[in-house]
Structures are given as structure tokens and as C-alpha cells.
C-alpha positions in Angstrom: 0.1 0.0 0.0 1.3 3.5 -0.9 0.7 6.4 1.3 0.3 9.9 -0.2 2.7 12.6 1.0 0.4 15.0 3.2 1.3 18.6 3.7 -0.4 18.6 7.1 -1.0 15.7 9.8 -4.7 16.6 9.8 -6.4 14.6 7.2 -10.2 14.3 6.8 -11.5 11.0 5.3 -14.9 11.2 3.5 -16.5 9.1 0.8 -13.4 6.8 0.7 -10.9 9.6 0.0 -8.9 11.9 2.1 -8.3 15.6 2.1 -6.0 17.8 4.2 -6.9 20.5 6.6 -4.2 23.2 6.5 -2.1 23.1 9.6 -2.3 26.6 10.8 -2.9 25.4 14.5 0.3 27.1 15.8 -0.4 30.4 14.3 -4.0 30.3 15.4 -2.9 29.4 18.9 -0.3 32.2 19.0 -2.9 34.6 17.8 -5.4 33.5 20.6 -2.6 33.9 23.3 -1.7 37.4 22.0 -5.4 38.3 22.3 -5.5 36.8 25.8 -2.8 39.2 26.9 -4.8 42.3 25.7 -8.5 41.5 26.1 -10.6 39.8 28.8 -10.4 36.1 28.9 -14.2 35.8 28.7 -14.4 37.9 25.6 -11.7 35.9 23.8 -13.3 32.6 24.7 -16.6 33.7 23.4 -15.2 34.9 20.0 -13.0 31.8 19.5 -16.0 29.7 19.9 -18.2 31.7 17.5 -15.3 32.1 14.9 -14.9 28.5 14.8 -18.1 27.4 13.3 -17.0 26.4 9.9 -18.0 23.7 7.5 -15.0 21.7 6.1 -14.6 20.7 2.4 -12.0 19.5 0.1 -10.9 23.2 -0.7 -10.9 24.5 2.9 -8.6 27.6 2.7 -6.0 28.4 5.4 -8.4 31.2 6.5 -11.2 28.7 6.9 -8.9 26.3 8.7 -8.1 29.0 11.2 -11.7 29.3 12.1 -11.8 25.5 12.7 -8.6 25.8 14.9 -10.0 28.7 16.8 -12.9 26.4 17.9 -10.4 23.7 18.8 -8.3 26.2 20.9 -11.5 27.5 22.5 -12.4 23.8 23.7 -8.8 23.2 24.7 -8.8 26.3 27.0 -12.2 25.7 28.5 -12.3 24.2 32.0 -14.8 21.4 31.4 -15.5 20.5 35.1 -14.2 21.4 38.6 -11.6 18.7 38.7 -10.1 19.7 35.4 -7.2 22.2 35.3 -8.3 25.9 35.2 -8.3 28.1 32.1 -5.3 29.9 33.3 -3.3 26.6 33.6 -4.5 25.7 30.2 -3.3 29.0 28.8 0.1 28.5 30.5 0.5 25.1 29.0 -0.5 26.4 25.5 2.2 29.1 25.7 4.7 26.2 26.5 3.5 24.2 23.5 3.8 27.0 20.9 6.6 29.1 22.4 9.4 27.0 21.0 10.0 24.4 18.3 8.3 21.2 18.9 11.3 19.1 20.3 12.4 21.9 22.6 8.7 22.8 23.7 8.2 19.1 24.5 11.1 19.1 27.0 9.6 22.0 28.8 6.2 20.8 28.6 7.1 17.4 29.8 8.9 18.9 32.9 5.8 20.9 33.8 3.6 18.0 33.5 5.8 15.9 35.8 6.3 18.7 38.2 2.4 19.4 38.5 1.0 16.0 37.7 -1.3 16.0 40.7 -2.8 19.3 39.8 -2.9 18.8 36.0 -4.6 15.3 36.4 -7.3 16.7 38.6 -6.1 14.7 41.7 -5.8 17.7 43.8 -9.4 18.8 43.3 -10.9 15.3 43.1 -13.6 14.2 45.5 -11.8 10.9 45.9 -8.6 12.6 47.1 -10.7 14.6 49.5 -12.4 11.5 50.9 -9.0 9.7 51.1 -7.3 12.5 52.8 -10.1 12.6 55.5 -10.0 8.9 55.9 -6.3 8.7 56.4 -6.0 11.7 58.4 -4.6 11.2 62.1 -8.1 12.1 63.4 -10.0 10.4 60.6 -12.3 7.6 60.8 -9.6 4.9 60.5 -7.2 6.5 62.8 -4.2 5.9 60.6 -1.5 8.2 59.7 -1.5 9.9 56.3 1.0 7.8 54.3 0.8 9.2 50.7 4.1 9.1 48.7 4.8 8.6 45.0 6.9 5.4 45.7 4.2 3.5 47.9 0.5 3.2 48.1 -1.0 2.8 51.5 -4.4 1.1 52.0 -6.5 -0.1 54.7 -8.3 -3.3 54.8 -11.2 -3.4 57.2 -12.8 -6.5 58.8 -15.0 -7.0 61.7 -12.1 -8.0 63.9 -9.3 -5.5 63.1 -7.9 -3.1 60.6 -4.6 -4.1 58.7 -2.3 -1.5 57.1 -0.1 -2.5 54.2 1.9 -0.9 51.6 2.8 -1.9 48.2 6.4 -2.8 49.3 5.0 -5.5 51.8 
């Protein structure tokens, strides 16, 4: 099977054939970030969403593709639920993604992800973390010390006779 050389990694398949959406995502994201520095976040977010309503076709121009990418940038930046990273955090990550060539940006982005994994994953805002923190607090219902680390996982097995504490190293 022979693959065609694509000018963009964004191919759309329709009716058994493919066409390419022009890759103007980096320029579109940079434009959105410039606007976010000058205008209120809410205004920019609303305009990105409304600007992104575009029907794609085989002859989608770069201008029309930018509209599609505005819509994509809007949905990337929106905080979907309380456990998700905030719009401000997402703006910072988008700056890292488009602020350097891809290989260099990835190194910076990877370091940020690893440094802030609990926040970016939603763990610090999750109901489960809140419940576990209360359960393992010194005065919590299980009466066991809080033992969270990145290397071990502490859990409690409850029975009618006694509680047993074990770690993944046991």
C-alpha cells in the first residue's frame, strides 16, 4: 500500500478519499494567546467559539482552517469540570506548546507535566482525594497516619475483627 505525502498531519476522510486540513494551528494558537494578553479572557473565549463554526470541504482555505482551529483552541482552554485544570493553567500550557520548536517545547512541557501531575490530572481537586485524605488523617475515621508518597500506596483493609495496614512494598 502506498501512502500519499501529506502537507499536514490533519487529514479528513470522507467518501473513501482523504483531504487535508491546512495546519495553521500553531499560528492560530499564538494569535489567541496574543489576544488573551490584551483582552478579557471571557471575551476571547466567546469569540474563539463563535469564529470556529466552519464547514470543512476539500478546498478548505487556510483562513477557513484558522476558524476551525479557533474552535479547537476554545475547547482546549475551557475548564470542562471542577476537577479539570483551570483556564489559566491551560493558557500557560498552551504558551509552552507554541513557544518553541516542537522538540524543545516538549522538553519544557514534559517537565511542567511531571512537576504538576497531581494538579494537571485533577487529583488535587478530586472528590476521591478529599475522601481519602479525610479517611487517612490522624483524626480520621480509620485513625491511621496519612502515608501518601509517590513510591508506595498505602491502603487499609477493614474487617469485623481488626484493621490491617499494608503498603505496596509489603
